[in-house]
C-alpha atoms as one frame of an Amber mdcrd trajectory, in Angstrom:
protein
 -32.240 -64.059 -13.707 -34.557 -62.014 -15.845 -33.425 -59.153 -18.019 -33.914
 -55.934 -16.238 -33.128 -52.907 -17.837 -32.942 -50.017 -15.140 -30.263 -49.823
 -12.949 -32.165 -50.337  -9.968 -33.736 -52.905 -10.455 -30.432 -54.662 -11.454
 -28.490 -53.335  -8.270 -31.440 -54.670  -6.162 -31.218 -58.360  -7.613 -27.625
 -58.229  -7.131 -27.839 -57.221  -3.688 -29.705 -60.786  -2.780 -26.619 -62.487
  -4.238 -23.478 -64.115  -2.118 -20.529 -63.023  -2.573 -18.534 -60.171  -4.897
 -19.472 -60.245  -8.582 -17.030 -61.466 -11.004 -15.743 -59.327 -13.537 -16.200
 -61.536 -16.554 -19.449 -62.667 -15.043 -22.775 -62.384 -16.215 -23.836 -60.444
 -13.117 -21.432 -58.223 -13.956 -21.873 -57.581 -17.529 -25.645 -57.011 -16.535
 -24.866 -54.414 -14.413 -22.859 -52.685 -16.530 -25.382 -52.428 -19.096 -27.500
 -51.175 -16.767 -25.064 -48.687 -15.905 -24.534 -47.810 -19.390 -28.175 -47.320
 -20.658 -28.672 -44.948 -17.054 -25.721 -42.435 -18.332 -26.918 -42.739 -21.853
 -30.596 -41.715 -20.246 -29.153 -39.175 -18.464 -27.530 -37.625 -21.168 -29.997
 -37.673 -23.090 -32.498 -35.977 -20.900 -29.864 -33.350 -19.977 -29.482 -32.663
 -24.183 -32.908 -31.999 -24.427 -33.701 -30.107 -21.261 -30.655 -27.877 -22.587
 -32.803 -27.325 -26.437 -36.005 -26.640 -24.474 -34.218 -24.038 -22.384 -32.625
 -22.087 -25.169 -36.136 -22.506 -26.978 -37.684 -20.907 -23.759 -35.255 -17.864
 -23.724 -35.854 -16.615 -27.216 -39.391 -16.762 -26.552 -39.091 -15.082 -23.558
 -36.887 -12.309 -25.539 -39.608 -11.698 -28.176 -42.331 -11.863 -25.641 -40.690
  -8.408 -23.488 -39.763  -7.451 -26.809 -43.181  -7.139 -28.426 -44.832  -5.802
 -24.832 -42.382  -2.726 -25.193 -44.942   0.130 -25.703 -42.737   0.947 -29.352
 -44.169  -2.410 -30.297 -48.003  -2.246 -29.694 -48.940  -3.774 -32.608 -50.731
  -7.062 -33.749 -47.964  -8.414 -36.200 -44.556  -7.785 -37.469 -42.447  -7.562
 -40.539 -39.764 -10.075 -41.292 -36.933  -7.250 -41.300 -38.417  -6.469 -37.635
 -38.348 -10.177 -36.559 -34.884 -10.195 -37.947 -33.980  -7.000 -35.616 -35.413
  -8.795 -32.513 -33.012 -11.868 -33.749 -29.867  -9.829 -34.072 -30.659  -7.878
 -30.844 -31.115 -10.874 -29.158 -27.898 -12.450 -30.436 -25.638  -9.060 -29.232
 -27.616  -9.088 -25.535 -23.880  -9.760 -24.018 -21.891  -8.111 -25.917 -21.297
  -5.391 -22.843 -20.383  -7.978 -20.556 -18.075  -9.870 -23.553 -16.221  -6.596
 -23.886 -16.038  -5.549 -20.013 -14.198  -9.217 -19.631 -12.043  -8.724 -22.721
 -10.800  -5.371 -21.354 -10.277  -6.962 -17.906  -8.499  -9.215 -19.139  -4.565
  -9.056 -19.229  -2.320  -9.123 -22.107  -1.040 -12.639 -22.780  -3.491 -13.837
 -20.525  -5.879 -16.799 -21.660  -9.620 -16.052 -21.843 -11.520 -16.513 -18.757
 -14.079 -19.348 -18.986 -17.346 -17.230 -18.746 -15.670 -14.937 -22.078 -15.170
 -18.018 -23.623 -18.661 -19.512 -23.229 -20.483 -15.847 -24.604 -18.197 -16.205
 -27.093 -18.759 -19.863 -28.070 -22.403 -19.099 -27.550 -22.498 -15.913 -29.877
 -20.880 -18.131 -32.531 -23.651 -20.783 -32.158 -26.380 -18.494 -32.328 -24.789
 -16.170 -35.217 -24.688 -19.784 -37.339 -27.785 -20.637 -36.459 -29.555 -17.487
 -37.692 -27.247 -17.684 -41.406 -28.837 -21.113 -41.587 -32.143 -20.486 -40.353
 -33.534 -19.906 -36.897 -36.869 -21.146 -35.907 -39.016 -18.191 -34.099 -42.401
 -17.166 -33.129 -44.339 -16.165 -36.103 -45.137 -12.483 -35.553 -46.886 -11.882
 -38.850 -49.441 -13.689 -37.926 -51.921 -11.836 -35.256 -53.018 -15.042 -33.546
 -49.315 -15.838 -32.681 -48.565 -12.027 -31.511 -51.193 -12.469 -28.899 -50.813
 -16.034 -28.216 -47.012 -14.847 -27.217 -48.218 -11.614 -25.576 -50.107 -14.152
 -23.225 -47.475 -16.747 -22.799 -46.670 -17.496 -19.344 -43.504 -19.118 -19.852
 -43.746 -22.623 -19.831 -42.645 -25.092 -22.483 -46.497 -26.317 -22.976 -47.834
 -23.008 -24.355 -45.056 -23.028 -27.075 -47.254 -25.450 -28.806 -50.206 -23.270
 -29.698 -47.844 -20.459 -31.032 -46.790 -20.806 -35.406 -43.132 -20.968 -35.954
 -41.438 -19.642 -38.513 -37.505 -20.097 -39.953 -35.885 -17.030 -40.251 -32.633
 -16.636 -41.822 -29.875 -13.807 -41.433 -30.609 -13.277 -45.398 -33.731 -12.786
 -47.530
């Protein structure tokens, strides 16, 4: 039997065989390898989707920020970019504060509260170490971001810079 890598092909090949698969047999090991590979690929796909989703979120936040009437400019300074990032990090502070107030003393935090606190911690650390964001100092990038339709493919034409909390 040739070495199949995908789980579907292995299952199809084993379907035609007679009897049960022995736990120490060659076919069992092949099925196990294919299952582990399938799980590894699925985990990588989920991780990649989460990363792209977070990246899209900050780009869409920046797009909304530069489309507001008070920021109708062709380019922005690094301090203004830092202000946008700080606003992005603190976007759920009101909800987090409400969750903290609703919780009775001595009770553990809710899953939503833990999720928000962890996300804020992660984003704050990313900001301290350097956050890749759209280069709003470049007028061309600002124009592209204003016209961006929200798809991940459209992000490739926007220049990026790494911005840290302290200069």
